[in-house]
Wavefront OBJ file of the C-alpha trace (Angstrom):
o trace
v 30.065 2.713 3.838
v 31.977 5.774 4.768
v 31.473 7.939 7.621
v 29.727 10.844 6.208
v 27.194 8.636 4.321
v 26.558 6.913 7.627
v 26.031 10.190 9.240
v 23.583 11.273 6.445
v 21.659 7.982 6.879
v 21.410 8.412 10.650
v 20.200 12.100 10.028
v 17.578 10.856 7.547
v 16.127 8.500 10.177
v 15.956 11.191 12.676
v 14.408 13.932 10.190
v 11.670 11.523 8.954
v 10.653 10.234 12.499
v 7.625 12.523 12.541
v 6.736 12.869 8.912
v 3.755 10.569 8.839
v 1.280 11.767 6.285
v -1.771 9.581 7.262
v -1.350 10.857 10.922
v -1.743 14.318 9.636
v -4.732 13.880 7.422
v -6.787 11.190 9.163
v -10.368 11.983 10.147
v -11.641 11.410 13.760
v -14.592 8.879 14.127
v -17.054 11.518 14.985
v -16.883 12.924 11.368
v -18.286 9.414 10.169
v -21.161 9.366 12.790
v -22.147 12.928 12.276
v -22.372 12.484 8.417
v -24.121 9.181 8.310
v -26.642 10.311 10.918
v -27.413 13.264 8.662
v -27.572 11.386 5.472
v -30.033 8.940 7.038
v -32.504 11.680 7.387
v -31.920 13.170 3.866
v -29.348 15.743 4.793
v -26.780 15.722 1.767
v -24.283 17.985 3.124
v -20.583 17.109 3.002
v -18.618 16.219 6.142
v -17.119 18.967 8.121
v -13.306 18.566 8.487
v -10.506 20.649 9.489
v -6.828 20.176 9.812
v -4.450 21.489 12.420
v -1.545 23.521 10.904
v 1.609 21.688 11.065
v 4.941 23.555 10.671
v 7.311 20.928 8.981
v 9.528 23.398 7.557
v 12.621 22.509 9.897
v 12.203 18.821 8.946
v 11.799 19.757 5.136
v 14.878 21.952 5.243
v 16.881 19.137 6.709
v 15.626 16.351 4.510
v 16.681 18.553 1.394
v 19.819 19.182 2.882
v 20.542 15.433 3.317
v 19.038 14.809 -0.205
v 21.545 17.352 -1.683
v 24.730 16.147 0.251
v 23.944 12.530 -0.198
v 23.375 13.169 -4.049
v 26.833 14.748 -4.295
v 28.610 11.619 -2.806
v 27.448 9.295 -5.714
v 27.058 5.614 -5.688
v 23.976 3.353 -5.096
v 23.664 3.660 -1.414
v 24.198 7.535 -1.533
v 21.562 7.659 -4.260
v 19.188 5.642 -2.089
v 19.593 8.037 0.816
v 19.228 11.111 -1.418
v 15.900 9.908 -3.162
v 14.607 8.765 0.102
v 15.240 12.035 1.868
v 13.699 13.953 -1.200
v 10.676 11.758 -1.028
v 9.946 12.678 2.582
v 10.587 16.531 1.701
v 7.759 16.111 -0.701
v 5.411 14.671 1.768
v 6.340 17.737 4.107
v 4.800 19.840 1.318
v 1.648 17.699 1.198
v 1.206 17.838 4.946
v 1.764 21.621 4.999
v -1.110 22.112 2.309
v -3.644 19.750 3.919
v -7.121 20.960 3.097
v -6.148 23.162 0.074
v -6.040 22.574 -3.526
v -2.083 22.491 -3.363
v -2.421 19.144 -1.448
v -3.811 17.277 -4.382
v -1.019 18.301 -6.673
v 1.514 17.343 -3.950
v -0.379 13.944 -3.689
v -0.120 13.266 -7.442
v 3.548 14.143 -7.433
v 4.288 11.569 -4.457
v 1.739 8.770 -5.432
v 0.638 9.223 -8.963
v -2.554 9.304 -10.551
v -5.199 7.231 -12.446
v -4.497 7.035 -16.234
v -0.773 6.223 -15.661
v 0.614 3.703 -18.131
v 1.424 0.070 -16.719
v 4.863 -1.392 -17.559
v 5.124 -3.656 -20.436
v 1.587 -2.614 -21.591
v -0.323 -0.147 -23.594
v -2.856 0.030 -20.882
v -3.310 2.202 -17.893
v -4.190 1.563 -14.151
v -7.515 2.943 -14.875
v -8.086 0.272 -17.505
v -7.027 -2.459 -14.898
v -9.541 -0.966 -12.450
v -12.284 -1.280 -15.017
v -11.320 -4.838 -15.877
v -11.337 -6.122 -12.154
v -14.850 -4.235 -11.513
v -16.290 -5.901 -14.750
v -14.777 -9.351 -13.924
v -16.264 -8.975 -10.296
v -19.831 -8.090 -11.778
v -19.606 -11.116 -14.124
v -18.456 -13.728 -11.565
v -20.222 -12.765 -8.261
v -23.107 -10.916 -9.600
v -22.959 -8.365 -7.020
v -20.438 -6.877 -4.525
v -21.797 -9.019 -1.524
v -22.505 -12.300 -3.530
v -19.509 -13.962 -2.146
v -18.732 -12.412 0.999
v -17.764 -14.661 3.801
v -19.637 -14.797 7.020
v -17.860 -12.732 9.502
v -17.659 -15.366 12.243
v -14.385 -14.182 14.288
v -14.283 -11.514 16.988
v -11.353 -9.087 17.087
v -10.078 -11.134 20.187
v -9.987 -14.200 18.396
v -8.280 -12.848 15.315
v -5.729 -11.313 17.502
v -4.959 -14.625 19.128
v -4.624 -16.349 15.789
v -2.222 -13.667 14.304
v 0.012 -13.586 17.279
v 0.525 -17.559 16.982
v 0.968 -17.402 13.258
v 3.339 -14.301 13.240
v 5.376 -15.769 16.008
v 6.074 -18.933 13.936
v 7.926 -16.759 11.267
v 8.942 -13.637 13.169
v 10.976 -15.215 16.124
v 13.260 -12.704 17.322
v 10.960 -9.335 17.250
v 7.458 -8.704 18.466
v 4.471 -7.300 16.471
v 1.916 -6.232 18.698
v -1.744 -7.018 17.921
v -4.094 -4.488 19.644
v -7.839 -4.556 20.005
v -8.899 -0.771 19.903
v -12.446 0.301 20.452
v -11.744 3.862 18.847
v -10.361 2.534 15.588
v -12.509 4.105 12.711
v -11.428 1.360 10.162
v -11.793 -2.483 10.545
v -7.945 -2.993 10.893
v -4.993 -0.752 10.707
v -1.186 -1.621 10.838
v 2.073 0.029 11.528
v 5.689 -1.033 11.421
v 5.350 -3.369 14.613
v 1.622 -2.984 15.659
v -1.657 -4.125 14.070
v -4.769 -2.756 15.366
v -8.226 -4.365 15.199
v -11.567 -2.533 15.978
v -13.270 -3.973 18.946
v -16.790 -5.265 18.401
v -16.091 -5.876 14.848
v -16.605 -9.487 13.324
v -13.940 -10.689 10.909
v -13.902 -13.473 8.171
v -11.118 -16.171 7.815
v -10.292 -14.335 4.445
v -9.676 -11.149 6.630
v -7.156 -12.856 9.001
v -5.117 -14.412 6.055
v -5.183 -10.921 4.290
v -3.870 -9.267 7.464
v -1.231 -11.929 8.053
v 0.123 -11.883 4.472
v -0.329 -7.993 3.628
v 0.375 -6.345 6.919
v 2.610 -8.699 9.014
v 4.528 -10.686 6.398
v 5.087 -7.602 4.197
v 4.911 -4.341 5.836
v 6.016 -5.196 9.324
v 8.537 -7.804 8.151
v 10.188 -5.534 5.797
v 10.343 -2.781 8.530
v 11.866 -5.185 10.948
v 14.413 -6.535 8.662
v 15.375 -2.891 7.892
v 15.766 -2.023 11.443
v 18.110 -5.104 11.672
v 20.375 -3.612 8.882
v 23.858 -2.909 10.566
v 24.652 0.069 8.345
v 21.888 1.491 6.155
v 19.320 1.893 8.874
v 17.104 4.127 6.548
v 16.012 0.839 5.012
v 13.329 0.672 7.984
v 11.532 3.623 6.803
v 8.197 3.772 5.099
v 9.310 6.442 2.668
v 6.697 7.527 0.288
v 8.748 6.603 -2.771
v 8.564 3.036 -1.649
v 4.655 2.875 -1.241
v 3.882 1.552 -4.537
v 6.285 -1.285 -4.198
v 5.445 -2.062 -0.538
v 1.576 -2.051 -1.340
v 2.195 -3.997 -4.724
v 4.353 -6.535 -2.803
v 1.663 -6.749 0.109
v -1.115 -7.395 -2.456
v 0.905 -9.744 -4.431
v 1.469 -11.752 -1.238
v -2.292 -12.043 -1.003
v -2.487 -13.282 -4.533
v 0.262 -15.889 -4.558
v -1.018 -17.350 -1.249
v -4.589 -17.356 -2.235
v -5.719 -14.825 0.496
v -7.158 -12.477 -1.866
v -10.702 -12.653 -3.423
v -12.470 -10.929 -6.208
v -14.377 -8.835 -3.725
v -11.290 -7.398 -2.341
v -9.933 -6.920 -5.932
v -13.062 -4.903 -6.630
v -12.630 -2.759 -3.670
v -9.215 -1.783 -4.631
v -10.232 -1.216 -8.189
v -13.233 0.817 -7.102
v -10.922 3.175 -5.287
v -9.065 3.982 -8.457
v -12.287 4.846 -10.191
v -13.299 6.923 -7.234
v -10.118 8.867 -7.361
v -10.325 9.571 -11.079
v -13.911 10.744 -10.568
v -12.638 13.102 -7.643
v -10.002 14.573 -9.704
v -12.576 15.041 -12.644
v -14.823 17.254 -10.434
v -16.767 14.885 -8.222
v -17.203 16.032 -4.562
v -17.464 13.976 -1.327
v -21.136 13.245 -1.626
v -21.110 12.245 -5.335
v -18.245 9.760 -4.612
v -20.099 8.336 -1.413
v -23.158 7.731 -3.545
v -20.816 6.121 -6.155
v -19.710 3.495 -3.513
v -23.214 2.965 -2.311
v -24.464 2.344 -5.828
v -21.698 -0.116 -6.379
v -23.151 -2.147 -3.448
v -20.889 -1.098 -0.561
v -22.693 -0.691 2.707
v -23.020 2.988 4.266
v -20.124 2.763 6.773
v -17.710 1.143 4.297
v -18.897 3.532 1.625
v -18.036 6.358 3.977
v -14.570 4.905 4.843
v -13.841 4.366 1.010
v -14.718 7.972 0.338
v -12.944 9.380 3.392
v -9.738 7.581 1.801
v -10.082 9.516 -1.431
v -10.631 12.900 0.418
v -8.227 12.757 3.341
v -6.393 16.048 3.565
v -8.163 17.395 0.450
v -11.041 20.081 -0.334
v -14.152 18.164 -0.499
v -15.933 20.048 -3.343
v -14.433 18.220 -6.193
v -11.414 18.457 -8.329
v -8.954 17.127 -5.723
v -8.119 13.844 -4.247
v -5.465 12.073 -2.067
v -4.205 9.600 -4.661
v -2.398 7.131 -2.484
v -4.940 4.257 -3.177
v -3.791 4.324 -6.811
v -0.744 2.558 -5.803
v -2.394 -0.906 -4.654
v -3.430 -1.778 -8.132
v -0.565 -0.117 -10.055
v 1.933 -1.682 -7.488
v 0.401 -5.211 -7.672
v 0.702 -5.311 -11.396
v 4.312 -3.794 -11.289
v 5.331 -6.290 -8.653
v 3.663 -9.261 -10.536
v 5.578 -8.191 -13.614
v 8.720 -7.868 -11.917
v 8.594 -11.264 -10.489
v 7.809 -12.600 -13.831
v 10.721 -10.883 -15.320
v 13.011 -12.228 -12.407
v 12.227 -15.632 -13.246
v 12.718 -15.334 -16.963
v 16.027 -13.436 -16.427
v 16.920 -16.079 -13.788
v 17.433 -13.382 -11.220
v 14.953 -14.306 -8.512
v 17.527 -13.105 -5.993
v 16.262 -9.590 -6.757
v 12.860 -10.586 -5.313
v 14.276 -11.829 -2.273
v 16.270 -8.517 -1.766
v 12.895 -6.489 -1.658
v 12.350 -8.089 1.929
v 15.663 -6.695 3.248
v 14.017 -3.286 4.052
v 11.742 -0.894 2.465
v 12.772 -0.162 -1.033
v 11.474 0.187 -4.686
v 11.811 -2.395 -7.450
v 14.825 -0.379 -9.067
v 16.348 -0.104 -5.582
v 16.657 -3.884 -5.398
v 18.674 -3.904 -8.459
v 20.718 -0.651 -7.888
v 21.700 -1.793 -4.528
v 23.191 -5.104 -5.683
v 26.758 -3.862 -4.903
v 25.833 -2.881 -1.576
v 24.558 -6.568 -0.963
v 27.628 -7.999 -2.489
v 30.145 -5.884 -0.310
v 28.152 -6.564 2.879
v 26.995 -3.011 3.313
v 23.238 -4.260 3.143
v 22.565 -7.902 4.675
v 20.169 -10.429 3.490
v 16.623 -10.252 5.049
v 16.333 -11.837 8.663
v 12.978 -12.750 7.865
v 11.098 -14.036 4.856
v 7.381 -14.715 4.439
v 6.807 -18.402 4.070
v 5.721 -18.167 0.370
v 8.922 -16.560 -0.508
v 10.975 -19.481 1.226
v 9.160 -22.149 -0.818
v 11.134 -21.410 -3.954
v 9.796 -24.245 -5.959
v 6.305 -23.283 -5.342
v 6.901 -19.652 -6.292
v 8.748 -20.771 -9.491
v 6.155 -22.969 -10.439
v 3.566 -20.282 -10.016
v 5.551 -17.743 -11.960
v 6.459 -20.238 -14.781
v 2.873 -20.974 -15.297
v 1.901 -17.297 -15.210
v 4.682 -16.286 -17.896
v 3.743 -19.074 -20.272
v -0.126 -18.489 -19.775
v 0.439 -14.902 -20.700
v 1.135 -16.061 -24.310
v -2.244 -17.635 -24.723
v -5.099 -15.293 -25.603
v -8.648 -16.139 -24.319
v -10.324 -13.606 -26.684
v -12.560 -15.345 -29.143
v -11.953 -18.803 -27.736
v -15.118 -20.940 -28.386
v -16.152 -23.680 -25.763
v -15.810 -26.409 -28.570
v -12.186 -25.656 -28.589
v -11.642 -27.473 -25.164
v -11.479 -31.216 -25.698
v -10.173 -32.255 -22.413
l 1 2 3 4 5 6 7 8 9 10 11 12 13 14 15 16 17 18 19 20 21 22 23 24 25 26 27 28 29 30 31 32 33 34 35 36 37 38 39 40 41 42 43 44 45 46 47 48 49 50 51 52 53 54 55 56 57 58 59 60 61 62 63 64 65 66 67 68 69 70 71 72 73 74 75 76 77 78 79 80 81 82 83 84 85 86 87 88 89 90 91 92 93 94 95 96 97 98 99 100 101 102 103 104 105 106 107 108 109 110 111 112 113 114 115 116 117 118 119 120 121 122 123 124 125 126 127 128 129 130 131 132 133 134 135 136 137 138 139 140 141 142 143 144 145 146 147 148 149 150 151 152 153 154 155 156 157 158 159 160 161 162 163 164 165 166 167 168 169 170 171 172 173 174 175 176 177 178 179 180 181 182 183 184 185 186 187 188 189 190 191 192 193 194 195 196 197 198 199 200 201 202 203 204 205 206 207 208 209 210 211 212 213 214 215 216 217 218 219 220 221 222 223 224 225 226 227 228 229 230 231 232 233 234 235 236 237 238 239 240 241 242 243 244 245 246 247 248 249 250 251 252 253 254 255 256 257 258 259 260 261 262 263 264 265 266 267 268 269 270 271 272 273 274 275 276 277 278 279 280 281 282 283 284 285 286 287 288 289 290 291 292 293 294 295 296 297 298 299 300 301 302 303 304 305 306 307 308 309 310 311 312 313 314 315 316 317 318 319 320 321 322 323 324 325 326 327 328 329 330 331 332 333 334 335 336 337 338 339 340 341 342 343 344 345 346 347 348 349 350 351 352 353 354 355 356 357 358 359 360 361 362 363 364 365 366 367 368 369 370 371 372 373 374 375 376 377 378 379 380 381 382 383 384 385 386 387 388 389 390 391 392 393 394 395 396 397 398 399 400 401 402 403 404 405 406 407 408 409 410 411 412 413
């Protein structure tokens, strides 16, 4: 890796340090309390939210400079640096326009929107969302029908996670913090997982946090930090969000940590984003989640996710949650493709840092010449190659069997 590219890589890490979209568009806990208090007495006014103006023009200019210079150098590593810098510059535009209609267009540019076609299919992510909602309705008979008893305290969950994470990530620390001021049930960053104090958790919650947050998001960030050359692999660049969330949700799926209720929650968010973009305002989307069986607090939080950084009167949406379902299907398809092509090493490469599915292939020369090193940590399910291969092989074959129109009498076993 030549000195100019190394310099641009370091400049990218520095310029991206304070470009965190969720930090700029998050709502304080007081907004939830005020809205629900009014709602319970019949006041249907939408929440009152404002955003502090943030001038990121210096960072955006620097990111665009890096993107342009790296783009001129050529080669897969320079392309990665250029596209990652461009991705952060696009998010600067989103942050700068928070609370205005322009933010919605910027969000779609960064994260996509409902209705996008899925790879290898004639169906869209909206079709997938409708399918999972319908399956959930048929199987569970309702949103809460199969919910586990939330029997674990935040402190018990923290102790459990510390032990299980430490067994895998042995040379770095992921902090588990119990936070009484946290609005959501749990939140995770690169090296910290926060749990809301006073909240009860299920064993499914613990497994999901472990596989999704610790063994994908935190693990890939730590592996990126351990890269001796391409340090920007540690960044959670917006362009990698779909692969990151897809890989994390795939980890839940392949380990059995996910359930149909969670799949329904993910799918409903895609439906809600589509509603908002089609003109539904905050209150209409909130009522939609209530009608789908979510409790008031969860319905508020789900609706908040749709409208973070956006006008609340309809026609606009923060579209990030589209990537969970889209990314899951893309990653699942990618792993199946890798098995059929006998290229599972591309799947392992995804854990060397934060990257897209195409990056794992495009950066192969950089892995070969040592510019990028193999991941220091892998999630346990990824190290059990025989088990993963069995799961994928069955999935690939079963995909050729159609269940449409099968009659019960056809089963003779």
